[in-house]
N, C-alpha and C positions, 0 to 999 in steps of 0.2 A: 734788477730784481722785481721792480714794480711791473715791468712789461711781462715777465714770466707769470706773475700772479694773475694779471689781466688776461693773458693768453689761456691760462688754465680755466678761467671762468668764461671764456669765449668773447672777451672784449679786449680792445687795445687802445692806447692813447690816440686822441684825435689827430695829432701831428705826425703820427707814424704812417709812412707810406710803404706799401709792399711793391716789389718789382712788377708783379702781374697787373697792378693798377696803373702803371705808367703807360702813356701812349707809345706805340711801337713806331719807329722810323726805320723804313727799309733802307738798305744800302743804296738801292736804285733811286729812291726818293731823295735821299741826301745828296747823291751825286747830281741828280737833275736840278736840285735847288742851287748847288754850287755853279753848275754850268749856266743856268739862267742868270744868276747874279753876275757871272763873268761876261755874258753877252751884254747885259745892261750897262755894266761898267765900261766895256769897250765902246759901246755906242755913245756914252757920255764923254769919253776921252779921245775918241778917234773920229774926226769929222768925216773922213772918207768912208769909214764903215757906216756911220750914221746915214750918209747920203745913199750908200748901197742898200741899206735897210729900207729907206724910204722909196727907192726906185723899184727894187725887186727883192722883197724879204726872203722868198724861197731860195734865191741864189745866194744872198748874203749869209743865210743861216745854213747853207748846205755843208759847210765844214764842221758843223756841230752835230755829228752823226750819232752821238749818244742821246740826244733829246728825243723824247717820244713825239708822235704825231700831234698829240694834244698840247704838249709844251711848245712845239713849233708853231702850231696854229695860234696859241695865245700870244706868243711873241710877235708873230706876223701881224696879228690884228690889233695889238696893243691892249689886250684884255687885262686891265689892271686888277680887277677883282679876282680873276682866276689866278694870276701870278702872285698876288699878295696872299691868297689862300694857301699857296704852296710855300712861299718864301717869307711871309710875314710883312709887316708894314715896310714899304720901301722909303728910303731917304730921297731927298731931292735929286741927288746925282743919279741914283739907280732908276729913277722914274723919268729921266730925260727923254729916252726913246719913246716911252709909252705916251707921254704928253704930246710929243711931236706927231706920233701916229694918229692919235685922236684928233689933233688939229687938222690933219689931212682929210678927214672924213672919207676914207677909203674903206668901204665895207664890202 
């Protein structure tokens, strides 16, 4: 009832959020995030995959055909900032590959 009264006079409660104000997450963006996290989890859990990533990231990531060129480049280079901007703050497990890549100093 209070909301209807406020809407009639052009105001709404501060804690009320309308759908158009929420950030939009595309299906592709969500899928990319899930694939990125699965690559990072695999690198943390599979030492052979981690070694392949270190030796030849392009080859190791070739089976992840749904990733964009930008996502592949970020994973290959270990770009933590870019990946965290897409996926949010990474836990220690998911950051394993990225820290390994940065320690290699392969740019």
